[in-house]
KOLLUM-350570 format. One record per residue: residue number from 0; x, y, z of N, C-alpha, C in turn. Coordinates in steps of 0.02 Angstrom, whole numbers, plus 50000, padded with zeros to 5 digits. Atoms other than C-alpha are relative to their C-alpha. Layout:
REM KOLLUM-350570
ATOM     n    n_c1    n_c2    n_c3   ca_c1   ca_c2   ca_c3    c_c1    c_c2    c_c3
ATOM   NUM       X       Y       Z       X       Y       Z       X       Y       Z
...
REM end
This chain:
REM KOLLUM-350570
ATOM     n    n_c1    n_c2    n_c3   ca_c1   ca_c2   ca_c3    c_c1    c_c2    c_c3
ATOM     0   49950   49935   50003   47839   50367   54671   50076   49923   49982
ATOM     1   49924   50046   50013   48032   50315   54644   50059   50055   50016
ATOM     2   49960   49946   49994   48169   50404   54712   50072   49951   49962
ATOM     3   49924   50016   50050   48341   50397   54609   50056   50029   50039
ATOM     4   49934   49974   49958   48511   50429   54685   50060   49972   49965
ATOM     5   49927   49992   50052   48672   50482   54594   50064   50010   50071
ATOM     6   49974   50000   49961   48821   50457   54696   50085   50035   49979
ATOM     7   49921   49980   50031   49008   50550   54675   50030   49965   50063
ATOM     8   49960   50040   49955   49136   50438   54773   50054   50037   50006
ATOM     9   49924   49971   49963   49292   50498   54869   50048   49946   49988
ATOM    10   49938   50026   49976   49468   50400   54841   49999   49980   50051
ATOM    11   49990   50018   49934   49485   50396   55010   49948   49987   50051
ATOM    12   50061   50024   49951   49321   50351   55068   49998   49915   49997
ATOM    13   50032   50068   50004   49221   50199   55084   50003   49958   49934
ATOM    14   50013   50040   50051   49216   50063   54952   49935   49991   49975
ATOM    15   50065   50001   50048   49083   50049   54817   49972   49950   50022
ATOM    16   50042   50049   49986   49043   49891   54874   49962   50007   50075
ATOM    17   50007   49975   49927   49020   49946   55055   49930   50034   50000
ATOM    18   50057   49965   50012   48909   50079   54993   49948   49983   49971
ATOM    19   50047   50032   50040   48814   49982   54889   49935   49945   50047
ATOM    20   50044   50053   49954   48765   49856   55027   49976   50048   50056
ATOM    21   50024   49945   49954   48731   50004   55156   49900   50045   49950
ATOM    22   50049   49963   50036   48605   50087   55019   49934   49934   49989
ATOM    23   50042   50062   50006   48527   49904   54982   49944   49979   50056
ATOM    24   50027   50003   49939   48491   49885   55155   49949   50059   50023
ATOM    25   50066   49956   50011   48371   50034   55132   49952   49996   49954
ATOM    26   50039   50002   50052   48307   49965   54987   49993   50022   49922
ATOM    27   49991   49979   50090   48383   50040   54822   50037   49926   49972
ATOM    28   49968   50017   50054   48429   49954   54686   50051   50024   49956
ATOM    29   49958   49960   50058   48569   49976   54572   49987   49993   49929
ATOM    30   50033   49988   50041   48513   50041   54418   50072   50023   49930
ATOM    31   49957   49941   50052   48629   50109   54241   49948   50042   49968
ATOM    32   50020   49939   50036   48603   50253   54167   50019   50077   50039
ATOM    33   49970   49940   49983   48604   50437   54224   49992   49996   50089
ATOM    34   49985   49998   49913   48573   50388   54418   50031   49927   50012
ATOM    35   49971   50029   49992   48651   50260   54502   49985   49936   50045
ATOM    36   50044   50034   49951   48515   50175   54628   49930   50021   49973
ATOM    37   50083   49988   50006   48326   50170   54618   49968   49961   50072
ATOM    38   50042   50033   49952   48218   50164   54769   49909   50005   49977
ATOM    39   50074   49959   50024   48025   50136   54716   49952   49969   50065
ATOM    40   50074   50008   49965   47887   50162   54833   49960   49962   49999
ATOM    41   50053   50038   50004   47762   50055   54876   49932   50044   50012
ATOM    42   50038   49968   49986   47649   50197   54883   50031   50082   49992
ATOM    43   49996   49926   50037   47625   50387   54838   50025   50044   50070
ATOM    44   49946   49975   49940   47769   50475   54950   49972   50078   49992
ATOM    45   50013   49927   50002   47729   50646   55018   50075   50029   49989
ATOM    46   49939   49967   50009   47870   50789   55008   50036   49977   50084
ATOM    47   49980   50015   49925   47885   50752   55202   50026   49918   49981
ATOM    48   49983   50059   50020   47914   50570   55162   50066   49990   49970
ATOM    49   49930   49989   50043   48051   50610   55035   50049   50030   50058
ATOM    50   49922   49968   49944   48162   50719   55158   50019   49961   50054
ATOM    51   49982   50043   49953   48136   50590   55288   50060   49950   49969
ATOM    52   49967   50050   50032   48210   50458   55171   50056   50027   49974
ATOM    53   49915   49965   50020   48358   50575   55115   50035   49998   50057
ATOM    54   49977   49989   49921   48383   50601   55302   50031   49916   50028
ATOM    55   49979   50076   49996   48401   50396   55321   50057   49984   49944
ATOM    56   49964   50031   50041   48500   50388   55152   50086   50066   50034
ATOM    57   49953   49964   49988   48617   50532   55228   50045   49980   50065
ATOM    58   49970   50057   49936   48646   50430   55406   50037   49946   49989
ATOM    59   49977   50080   50025   48675   50286   55315   50078   50025   49975
ATOM    60   49936   49991   50032   48835   50363   55220   50037   50051   50031
ATOM    61   49964   49952   49971   48879   50475   55353   50070   49978   50009
ATOM    62   49926   50017   49981   49071   50473   55362   50042   49953   49957
ATOM    63   49975   50054   50065   49099   50361   55205   50033   50048   49947
ATOM    64   49980   49941   50063   49151   50515   55103   49959   49998   49945
ATOM    65   50055   50009   50062   49013   50499   54978   49950   50062   49979
ATOM    66   50030   49957   50014   48916   50639   54905   49945   49975   49969
ATOM    67   50058   50021   50045   48744   50612   54825   49953   50042   49997
ATOM    68   50042   49951   50018   48604   50691   54751   49932   49950   49991
ATOM    69   50073   50052   50006   48415   50617   54760   49943   50039   49969
ATOM    70   50060   49965   50040   48275   50647   54665   49938   49950   50015
ATOM    71   50072   50062   49996   48094   50569   54692   49953   50050   49952
ATOM    72   50042   49977   50031   47982   50592   54567   49930   49947   49990
ATOM    73   50067   50034   50003   47805   50517   54527   50008   49938   49950
ATOM    74   49978   50039   50054   47816   50355   54420   49978   49915   50044
REM end
């Protein structure tokens, strides 16, 4: 499974480098292309797993003025 993350940054929010560090602490790595970050699961994730992981992203980015879109797909 793979979880892709797309960010929309606010110029009044946290610097991108700070956000990237927070996401790296969750296991994301930056990628080029349609998405900004990728998390590769070490197992098949359930919908519940994906939702809880998105909650962790939400908590990490809270107060940083960053909008995000998450998509988890087989892979």
